[in-house]
C-alpha positions in Angstrom: -13.3 -17.5 5.2 -13.5 -20.5 2.9 -17.0 -21.2 4.1 -18.0 -17.6 3.2 -16.5 -17.9 -0.3 -18.2 -21.3 -0.8 -21.6 -19.9 0.2 -21.1 -16.8 -1.9 -20.3 -18.9 -5.0 -23.8 -20.5 -4.8 -25.4 -17.0 -5.1 -25.8 -16.2 -8.8 -25.3 -12.4 -8.5 -22.2 -12.7 -6.4 -20.9 -15.5 -8.7 -21.2 -13.2 -11.7 -19.4 -10.4 -9.8 -16.5 -12.8 -9.0 -16.3 -14.0 -12.6 -16.3 -10.4 -13.8 -13.5 -9.6 -11.4 -11.5 -12.6 -12.6 -11.9 -11.5 -16.2 -10.6 -8.1 -15.3 -7.6 -9.7 -13.6 -6.8 -11.6 -16.9 -7.0 -8.3 -18.8 -4.6 -6.7 -16.4 -2.1 -9.5 -16.6 -2.2 -9.7 -20.4 -1.7 -5.9 -20.6 1.3 -6.2 -18.3 3.1 -8.4 -21.0 2.7 -5.9 -23.9 5.8 -3.7 -24.2 5.6 0.0 -25.1 6.1 0.3 -28.9 9.6 1.4 -30.1 11.3 0.6 -26.7 14.0 -1.8 -25.5 12.7 -3.2 -22.2 16.1 -4.7 -21.3 17.5 -1.1 -20.8 14.8 -0.4 -18.2 15.5 -3.8 -16.5 19.2 -2.9 -16.2 18.4 0.6 -14.8 16.0 -0.8 -12.3 18.6 -3.3 -11.2 21.1 -0.5 -10.6 18.5 1.6 -8.7 18.6 -0.7 -5.6 16.6 0.0 -2.5 13.4 -0.8 -0.7 11.4 1.9 -2.5 12.2 0.5 -6.0 11.3 -3.0 -4.8 8.0 -1.7 -3.5 7.4 0.3 -6.7 8.3 -2.7 -8.9 6.0 -4.9 -6.7 3.1 -2.5 -7.1 3.5 -2.6 -10.9 3.6 -6.4 -11.0 7.1 -6.2 -12.5 5.5 -4.3 -15.4 8.1 -1.6 -15.0 11.0 -4.0 -15.5 9.4 -5.2 -18.8 8.3 -1.6 -19.5 4.8 -2.7 -20.6 1.9 -0.4 -21.5 0.8 -0.7 -17.9 4.2 0.1 -16.5 3.0 2.9 -14.3 0.2 0.7 -12.9 -2.0 2.5 -10.4 0.8 4.2 -8.5 -0.3 7.6 -9.8 -3.8 6.9 -8.5 -2.4 5.9 -5.1 -0.3 9.1 -4.9 -3.2 11.3 -6.0 -5.5 9.7 -3.4 -3.0 10.6 -0.7 -2.6 14.1 -2.0 -6.4 14.6 -2.1 -6.7 13.3 1.4 -4.1 15.7 2.7 -5.7 18.6 0.7 -9.1 17.8 2.2 -7.7 18.7 5.6 -5.8 21.7 4.3 -8.5 23.3 2.0 -11.8 24.1 3.7 -13.8 23.8 0.5 -12.7 20.2 0.0 -13.5 19.5 3.6 -17.0 20.8 3.1 -17.4 18.6 0.0 -16.3 15.5 2.1 -19.0 16.4 4.7 -21.7 16.6 2.1 -22.0 12.9 1.9 -22.2 10.8 -1.2 -22.4 13.7 -3.7 -19.4 15.4 -2.1 -17.4 12.2 -2.2 -18.2 11.7 -5.9 -16.9 15.2 -6.6 -13.6 14.5 -4.7 -13.3 11.2 -6.6 -13.6 13.2 -9.9 -10.9 15.5 -8.8 -8.7 12.5 -7.8 -9.1 11.1 -11.4 -7.9 14.4 -12.9 -4.9 14.5 -10.5 -4.2 10.9 -11.4 -4.0 11.6 -15.1 -1.9 14.7 -14.4 0.6 12.7 -12.3 0.7 9.9 -14.8 1.5 12.4 -17.6 4.3 14.0 -15.5 5.8 10.5 -14.7 5.5 9.4 -18.3 7.4 12.5 -19.5 10.1 12.1 -16.9 10.6 8.4 -17.7 10.6 8.9 -21.4 13.3 11.6 -21.1 15.3 9.9 -18.4 15.2 6.4 -19.7 15.4 7.7 -23.3 18.8 9.3 -22.5 20.1 5.9 -21.5 19.0 4.1 -24.7 15.4 3.2 -24.0 14.2 3.8 -27.6 15.3 1.7 -30.5 15.0 4.8 -32.6 15.0 8.0 -30.6 12.9 10.7 -32.1 9.9 12.9 -31.1 7.4 10.5 -32.5 8.4 7.5 -30.3 8.8 9.8 -27.2 5.2 11.0 -27.7 3.9 7.5 -28.3 5.6 6.4 -25.0 4.2 9.3 -23.0 0.6 8.7 -24.4 0.8 5.0 -23.9 2.0 5.1 -20.3 -0.5 7.7 -19.3 -3.4 5.9 -21.1 -2.3 2.6 -19.4 -2.5 4.1 -15.9 -5.9 5.7 -16.7 -7.1 2.4 -18.1 -6.1 0.5 -14.9 -7.9 3.2 -12.8 -11.0 2.6 -15.0 -10.8 -1.2 -14.5 -10.5 -0.6 -10.7 -13.7 1.4 -10.8 -15.5 -1.2 -12.9 -14.5 -3.9 -10.4 -15.9 -1.7 -7.6 -19.2 -1.2 -9.5 -19.7 -4.5 -11.2 -17.3 -6.8 -9.4 -16.8 -7.8 -5.8 -15.9 -4.2 -4.8 -12.6 -2.6 -3.6 -11.5 -2.4 -7.2 -8.3 -0.3 -7.0 -7.0 -2.3 -4.1 -7.7 -5.6 -6.0 -5.7 -4.3 -9.0 -2.8 -3.5 -6.7 -2.9 -6.9 -5.0 -3.1 -8.7 -8.3 0.1 -7.0 -9.4 1.8 -7.8 -6.1 0.7 -11.5 -6.2 2.1 -11.9 -9.8 5.6 -11.5 -8.5 5.5 -13.8 -5.6 6.1 -17.1 -7.4 9.4 -15.8 -8.8 10.5 -14.5 -5.4 9.6 -17.7 -3.7 11.5 -19.7 -6.3 14.6 -17.5 -5.6 14.1 -18.0 -1.9 13.9 -21.7 -2.0 16.7 -22.1 -4.6 19.1 -20.0 -2.4 18.6 -22.1 0.7 18.3 -25.6 -0.9 20.9 -25.3 -3.7 23.6 -28.0 -3.3 21.9 -29.8 -0.4 20.5 -33.3 -0.1 16.8 -34.2 -0.4 16.3 -34.6 3.4 18.0 -31.4 4.2 16.1 -29.5 1.5 12.8 -30.8 2.8 13.6 -29.6 6.3 14.7 -26.2 5.0 11.6 -25.8 2.9 9.4 -26.7 5.9 11.3 -24.1 8.1 10.8 -21.5 5.4 7.1 -22.2 5.1 6.7 -22.1 8.9 8.5 -18.8 9.0 6.4 -17.3 6.2 3.2 -18.5 8.0 4.4 -17.0 11.3 5.0 -13.6 9.5 1.5 -13.8 7.9 -0.1 -14.5 11.2 1.7 -11.6 12.7 0.6 -9.3 9.9 -3.0 -10.5 10.3 -2.9 -9.7 14.0 -1.3 -6.3 13.3 -3.9 -5.5 10.7 -6.8 -6.3 13.0 -5.4 -5.0 16.3 -7.2 -2.0 17.8 -7.5 -0.2 21.1 -11.3 0.2 21.8 -12.1 3.1 24.0 -15.5 2.7 25.6 -18.0 5.6 25.2 -21.2 6.0 27.3 -24.1 8.2 26.1 -26.3 9.9 28.7 -29.9 8.7 29.1 -32.8 11.0 28.0 -35.9 11.9 30.0 -39.1 11.7 27.9 -42.2 12.5 29.9 -42.1 10.3 32.9 -40.0 7.7 31.1 -36.2 7.6 31.4 -34.5 6.1 28.4 -31.1 4.5 29.2 -28.0 5.7 27.4 -26.2 3.6 24.8 -22.7 2.2 25.0 -20.3 2.4 22.1 -16.6 2.5 21.6 -13.9 4.4 19.6 -11.7 1.8 17.8 -8.1 3.2 17.4 -6.4 0.8 15.0 -2.8 -0.1 15.6 -2.1 0.6 11.9 -3.8 3.9 11.9 -1.9 5.0 8.9 -1.7 1.6 7.1 1.5 1.2 5.1 1.8 4.9 4.1 4.7 5.6 6.6 6.8 2.8 5.0 6.0 4.1 1.5 6.9 7.7 2.4 10.1 6.7 4.2 11.2 4.5 1.4 10.4 7.0 -1.3 12.2 9.8 0.6 15.4 7.7 1.0 15.4 6.7 -2.7 15.1 10.3 -4.1 19.0 10.9 -4.1 19.7 7.6 -6.0 16.8 8.3 -8.4 18.0 11.8 -9.3 21.6 10.7 -9.6 20.7 7.8 -11.9 18.6 10.0 -14.2 21.4 12.6 -14.4 24.2 10.0 -14.9 25.6 6.8 -13.6 26.2 6.5 -9.9 29.8 6.4 -8.8 29.8 4.5 -5.5 33.5 5.3 -4.8 32.7 9.0 -4.2 31.3 10.5 -1.0 27.9 11.0 -2.7 28.0 7.3 -3.8 28.7 6.3 -0.1 25.7 8.4 1.0 23.4 6.6 -1.5 24.7 3.3 -0.3 23.9 4.3 3.3 20.3 5.2 2.1 19.8 2.1 0.1 18.4 -1.0 1.8 20.3 -3.3 -0.6 23.5 -2.6 1.4 22.0 -3.0 4.8 23.0 -6.2 6.8 25.1 -7.2 3.8 28.3 -9.1 4.8 30.0 -8.1 1.6 30.0 -4.4 2.4 30.9 -2.3 5.5 28.7 -2.8 8.6 28.3 0.9 9.0 25.9 1.1 6.0 23.4 -0.9 8.1 23.0 2.2 10.3 20.8 3.5 7.4 18.2 1.1 8.7 18.0 3.1 12.0 17.3 6.2 9.9 14.7 4.3 7.9 12.9 3.2 11.1 13.1 6.8 12.5 11.4 8.0 9.3 8.7 5.3 9.6 7.8 6.6 13.1 7.9 10.2 12.0 5.5 9.7 9.1 3.3 7.4 11.2 2.8 10.2 13.8 2.5 12.8 11.1 -0.1 11.1 9.0 -2.1 10.0 12.0 -2.1 13.6 13.3 -3.7 14.9 10.1 -6.3 12.1 9.8 -7.4 11.8 13.4 -8.2 14.9 15.5 -8.7 14.1 19.2 -10.1 17.6 19.9 -12.7 17.3 17.1 -13.7 13.8 18.3 -14.0 15.0 21.9 -16.2 18.0 20.9 -18.5 15.8 18.8 -18.9 13.4 21.7 -19.7 16.3 24.0 -22.4 17.6 21.7 -24.0 14.1 21.4 -24.0 13.6 25.2 -21.2 11.0 25.1 -18.3 10.6 27.6 -15.5 8.2 28.4 -16.2 6.6 31.8 -13.9 8.2 34.4 -12.9 11.0 32.0 -14.5 14.5 32.1 -15.9 15.8 28.7 -14.1 18.4 26.7 -10.3 19.0 26.9 -9.6 16.1 29.4 -11.2 13.7 26.9 -9.1 15.2 24.1 -5.9 14.8 26.2 -6.8 11.3 27.1 -7.5 10.3 23.4 -4.3 12.0 22.4 -2.2 10.0 25.0 -3.9 6.7 24.0 -3.4 7.5 20.3 0.3 8.2 20.8 0.8 4.8 22.5 -1.2 3.0 19.8 0.8 4.7 17.0 4.0 3.8 18.7 3.0 0.1 18.7 2.0 0.4 15.1 5.3 2.0 14.2 7.1 -0.9 15.9 5.0 -3.4 14.0 5.5 -1.7 10.7 9.3 -1.5 11.3 9.5 -5.2 12.0 7.5 -6.2 8.9 9.4 -3.8 6.7 12.9 -4.9 8.0 12.3 -8.7 7.9 12.8 -9.1 4.1 15.7 -6.5 4.1 17.5 -8.4 6.9 17.0 -11.8 5.2 18.0 -10.5 1.8 21.1 -8.8 3.2 22.4 -11.6 5.5 21.8 -14.4 2.9 22.5 -12.3 -0.2 19.2 -13.3 -1.8 18.0 -10.3 -3.7 14.4 -9.1 -3.6 11.8 -10.8 -1.4 9.5 -7.8 -1.1 6.3 -10.0 -0.6 7.3 -10.6 3.0 7.3 -6.9 3.9 5.0 -4.0 3.1 3.3 -5.9 0.3 2.2 -8.5 2.7 0.4 -6.0 4.9 -1.4 -4.7 1.8 -2.3 -8.3 0.6 -3.7 -9.3 4.0 -5.6 -6.0 4.5 -7.2 -6.1 1.0 -8.2 -9.8 1.3 -9.8 -9.3 4.7 -11.6 -6.2 3.5 -12.8 -8.0 0.3 -14.2 -10.9 2.3 -16.0 -8.4 4.5 -17.5 -6.8 1.5 -18.7 -10.2 0.1 -20.3 -11.0 3.4 -22.0 -7.6 3.3 -23.4 -8.3 -0.1 -24.7 -11.6 1.2 -26.4 -10.0 4.1 -27.8 -7.3 1.9 -29.2 -9.9 -0.5 -30.9 -11.8 2.4 -32.4 -8.5 3.7 -33.8 -7.7 0.2 -35.3 -11.2 -0.1 -37.1 -10.7 3.2 -38.6 -7.4 2.3 
């Protein structure tokens, strides 16, 4: 990887793209420090601290802690991520959108345009909800219609601005713009979380003991990273043989290919869906009024909140919420995979192209075989996702550390984006060499 980056830096065009991307990163981080006019960010920080749970940790990580400081980029690109998922689901449900997707580049441009509109709409809805909800709890220094409108417009424009930056990075930078914006936000919070992690384990200990502990922590983090890298690249490759063709007196041999079924077929979406679903009761209760944890409803919220799992200071039975969390991860993993990968459609396409899986008859037997393999692959992916998602929750609960979200879902995103970005840089290098030859 380092060799690829070193070689790419020597190429002027790619170097300009890298510098442009870095400039956009600086713009993002500067914007993340500018608070929304007329607001008191400390109020939002207190509210976010009370809304404990994995979903809020993920959301805060995605915004680069901009939500806690309630900056003009507080919404980050979360509306775009949500709208992209919505459009992907609608593409399967609405035939017209499915036709657009099959039209190639022009169809994808049209879907991207619709995604932008949905993004702005979602950002507007979220901005209004936050302005009203946080406003009722003292967000505004002077609460009136003017400051509420300013807040709504600022947050919506900030999210649209980040979406625009992401598209510019894709066009003029090193590509993969939206994902890079997301990773930049996640990475910005890692130093603080690492500091908390090291301080917790080394506080009050001697130099020798602290060095050993730091070494063990670094080794554990590297092991988790290695596991995530493996999980991200793991795939079950199903061999496909295409029949030979007879042309005149010549018999042309068939080609051999494969269908790669990735272990993380649905990426981190199941974790995000599961976390978001479990956080809804706490979110609604907090916006309506303060949460009373001594009531039955408060106990239910504690059961659903990852902040109370594996915590020695509360009842052990709250940790059973983790089992519900894992169950939701598996449910969403199978659900999302079922709507994005259709074994019957793949089998029919293979049959039309003269392809078959060795030892498996074309048609329905192929579809059944693909479905059985896919179910096993998704199960392995669900186990992997659950392990990665629970590691920071277990560590935070047992040692009472607080938030260390960079070791969980965020790490899968970071690894995936870095690997994909390196792949795109390599592609641009190959493309440049090809153009220089011809």
